[in-house]
N, C-alpha and C positions, 0 to 999 in steps of 0.2 A: 597304264601303258604296257602292252605285251612286248617287252624288250626283245625277246628272242625270236619272234615270229618271222621277220623278214630275213634275219641271219640264217635261219634254218633252210632257206631256199637256195643258198649259195652253193651248196654241194650237191652234186649229182649222184655220188656214191651212197647207197643206202647205209653202208657201214659207218659213214661219217655223219649221218643224220642224227640229231639229238633225239633221245627217247622222249615220248609224249610227256612224261612226268616232268622232264627238264624244262619244258616250255612254260611252266608256271612258276619256276623258281624266281624269287624276288630277293634282291640283296638288301639286307637291312643295313642302314647307314645312320650316322648321327642325325642327318637331315630328315630322315623319315621315320625314325624309331618311335617318336612320341605319337605320331599319327597311327602307326601300326598298332601300338598298345591301346590307343583309344578305340580303334575299330574292333580289336579283340574283346574289349570290355563291353561292347554293345551287345554281344551275345547274351549276356546275363539280363540286360534290359529287355531284350526281345522275349526271352523265356518267361520273365516275371511281369510282362506287360507294363513296364515302367517307362513312361514317356521320356525321351531323351533327344537332344539336338546336338549335332556335331557339325562344326563349320571348319572345313579344310581350305587353306588358301596357299597359293604359291604360283610361280610362273608356269606357263605351259611346258609340258615335257618333263616335269619333275617326278612324275609317277603317281599322282593322286588317283587317277582312274585305275591304274594297275593295282594299287593297294586296295581300292574298293572292290575290284573284281575278285581278288583273292579272299577278302573278308566275306563277300557275298556267297562264294562257294561254300565257305564254312557255315554260314548262317543256314543255307538251304540243306546242307548235310545234317545239321543238328535239328532242323525243323522243316521237313519236306513240304509241309502244308502252309508255310509262311506266305502271306499275301504281300507282295511287294511290287513296286514300279521303279524303274530306273530310266530317267530321261535327262537330256540336256535341257537347259532353259529354252533354247530355240525350238526344240521339239515340243515342249510344253506350250509355248506360244502358238506354234503352228497347229497343234491339236485343238487348242481353244478357238482359233480362227475358223477351223473347219467345222467345229461344233456350232459356233455362232451362225455360220452360213447355213448349216443344215437345221437350225432351230433345235439343237439337242444339247444345249449348255447344261441343263440339269443332269442329264446322263453323264456328261463329261465330268461334272463336279463329283458325282457319286463314285466314279471310277477312281478318283484320287482321294476320296475320303474313307473308303472302305478298305484301308490298308493297315498292315502291321509295320511296314517299312517303306519310306519314300526316299529315293536318292535322286537329287537334282543337281546336275553339274553345270559348270560354266555360267553361273548365275549372273555374271556381269553382262551377259548377252541380253538381259531383260531391260537394259537401259533404254528409256523412251517408250517402252511398251507398257503403257499405263494400265490397261485392262488386265493384261497378263500378270502384272505385279499385284494388282488388287485380288485377283482370283487365287494367286499363290499364297497371299497372306491369309485369306479365308481358309484355305486348305491347311496351312500350317497350324492355325489356331484350332481347327476341328481335330486334327490328328493329335495335337497335344492333349486335348480334352479326353480323347479315348485311350491315351497311353501308348500311342504309336511312336516309333523311332524315326527321326528325320536326319538325313545326312545331306548337307549342301556343300558345294565347292565353288570356288572362284579363283581367278588369277590374282586378285588383290583383296585387301581388307574392305569392308563395306564403306568405310569413310572415304575411300577413293572413288566410289561410284558417282556417276552424274545422272541426273534425271531419274532417280529411283525413289519410289514411295518410302517416306520416312518410316512407316510401320514395318516395311520389309527389312529396312536397315536395322531397326530395333530388334526384330525377331532374330536376325542373324547375329547381332552383337550379344544377345542373351544366350546364345549357344556356347558350348565348349569350343573354343577357337584354338586351332593348332596350325602352325605353319609347316609347309613342306618346302624347304628352301633349296636353292640351287646347290649342287655339291661343291664342297671345298676341294682344293687341289689333291689332298690325300684321298678323298672319296672318289674323285674322278679316276685316279689310278686304280683303285679297287674295282670300279665299274668297268674299266677297260679290260682288266684281267677276267672279270666275271663274264662279260659278253663273249670274250674269246673262248673261255672254258666251256660255255654252253654248247659250242659247236666243235669242241675238241681241237681248237686251233692254237698251237703253241705260240705264246706271246711273251718274249723276254721282258723282265721288269723295266729295262731301259726304254723299250718301245712304248710300254704303257705310260711311263712318265713323260715321254716325248709327246704323245697324243694328248695327255691330260694338261700339259703346259700350253699346248697350241689351241686346243678346243676348250675354251673357258665358258661353256654353256651348260645346257641341261643334259640329263641322261639320254634323252631322245637325240640330242645333237651328237653325243658320243656314239650312240648306237648307229646312227646314220653314217657317220664317218667310218666306223669300223666295218660296217657292211660293205661300203664302197672299197675300202682298203683291201679286205679279204678277197672280194670279187676280182679286183685288179691284180692282186698277187697270184691268184689261181690262174687267171688268164695268161699272165706273163710267166707263170711257173717260177715265181720268186718266193723266197722265204722272207718272213717279217724281220729283216735285219735292221739295225739302226740306220744304215745308209739308205736302204730302199725306202723305209718309212719316212725318213727325212725328206727324200726327194718327192715322195707322193704328197706329203703335206704341203710342201712348198709349191707344187704345181697344181694341186687340186683344191687346197683349202684357202690359201692366201688369196684374198680378193682385192680388187682395185681400191685405192684409197678413197674413203668417203669424203664427199664435199663438206666443208665446214657448216654450210647452211643446213644440211640434213641432220647433223649432230645437234646443232642448236635447236632445231625444230623438234626433234625427238625428245630432247631434255625438257623443253618447255611443256610439251604435251604430257610427259610422264609426271611432272609436278603440277599439272593442271594450271599452267601459267601461259602467258603470251610471250612470244619472242621478244617483243618490246620490253617486257618486264626484265628479262635477262640482260638486255643491253642498256637498261636504264641505270640511274644512279641511286635507285631506291635502296634503303638500308633495312627494309623489312626482313626479318630473319629468314622466312621461307624463301624469299627471292634471292637473298644473299647466298643461301646454301645451294639453291638450284644453279645460280650463276657460277659458283665455285666448281660444282660438278661438271657443268658444261665446259669450263676452261680446262679442267683436268682431262676430260675425255678428248677434247681437241688436241691437247698435248700428247696424249697417249695413243690416239688412233689416227693421227695425221703426221705428216712431216713438216708442217708449217712451223715457223719460228715463233718464239714467245712474242716478239714484236708484232708479227702478222696476226696472231691470235688476239692480242690486246686491241689492236686496231679494229678487228672484226667485231669484238665485243664492246667497242665504244670506250675503251680505256686509254688513258693518256700515255702510259708506258708499260713495259713488260713486267715490272715488279708486281703488278696486280695478278698476273698469271702465276708467277712464282709463289706468291702467298696463297693463292687458291689451291694450287697443287699440294703445297705443304699441308694445308688445312684438311683437304680431303684424305690425304695419306694418313694423317694423324687420326682422323675419325675412323677410317677403315681398320686401323690397328686395334681400336678399342671398342668400336660399336658395330655389332653384327648387322644392324639395319643399314648402316652406311655401305658396308661391303655388299649387301644384297642389292642396294640401289644400283651400284656400279655394275654388278653382274647382270642384273635385269636389263639395264640400258644397253650394255654390250651385246647381250643376246638379241635384243630388239633390233639394234642397228645391223648386226651380222645377218639376221634373217630377212631384213627388209631391203 
């Protein structure tokens, strides 16, 4: 993701425009450092014609595409003659459909097999696209045979995909798999300061902390908010003071309370369950966990009482909600995956 692109358009004065080189700066954080290192190491594989597969996953907006763009520029500088293709899974499927209609599938296949590097993003979009999945598997296998490098991305791990060819899942699981997670509170503060610095916009530490605490989503979410904030501040000729930013966030960011039904449905979908499962008395471990997460989110994201939440979830009394919230909080303090689940669900609900 090119974080600084839209921010650069907010200022009319050329003196305040970021320099071209600044538009490609990427802030390394604990959440993206492993992926950055893996992409850097791929340069050696390309030079030595050693086949390699890298699978990056994480929620939308965490910077996977931006990391790849940065790495691709380096690959092309080191080897201007490199043969590569970069597509989204949807583009791959659309190109295959066009080739099928035109009777040129062999030519389509050749374009994807005569490569040194293939980058395919948003792989989860191939769900239910059977023929596209089959063709991609064939492509991956042939590229591996010739020693090409393959980088694939998805918002989730292959195990969470539905209606996907088992062979494609296996190929992805065999790759070096690295997560690009949502930023922690500390990383969100650094991102806020970074985005502001790119456009030479003074941002006090207290303001960055206020934004980071309020916007608990992806770098893309933070970027969008800061763009709107700076634009509004310039229009009103206001400085980014604690008071002004607090007022802006309260009026622009706070959204109407979500219906309980929507939170429950989103949680069920996230864990690939039915709403009825969450409201049932089942003690199956995955259902129990999802049910606890739903009650935690209902408590955190609505003003409904514990008694009201318990009733909605089909429970006899409010103690089940108390225990669920305690359990989720305990998991979040010791398990990064549990924290990631909450962050992803919050981001989904906030954007939907």
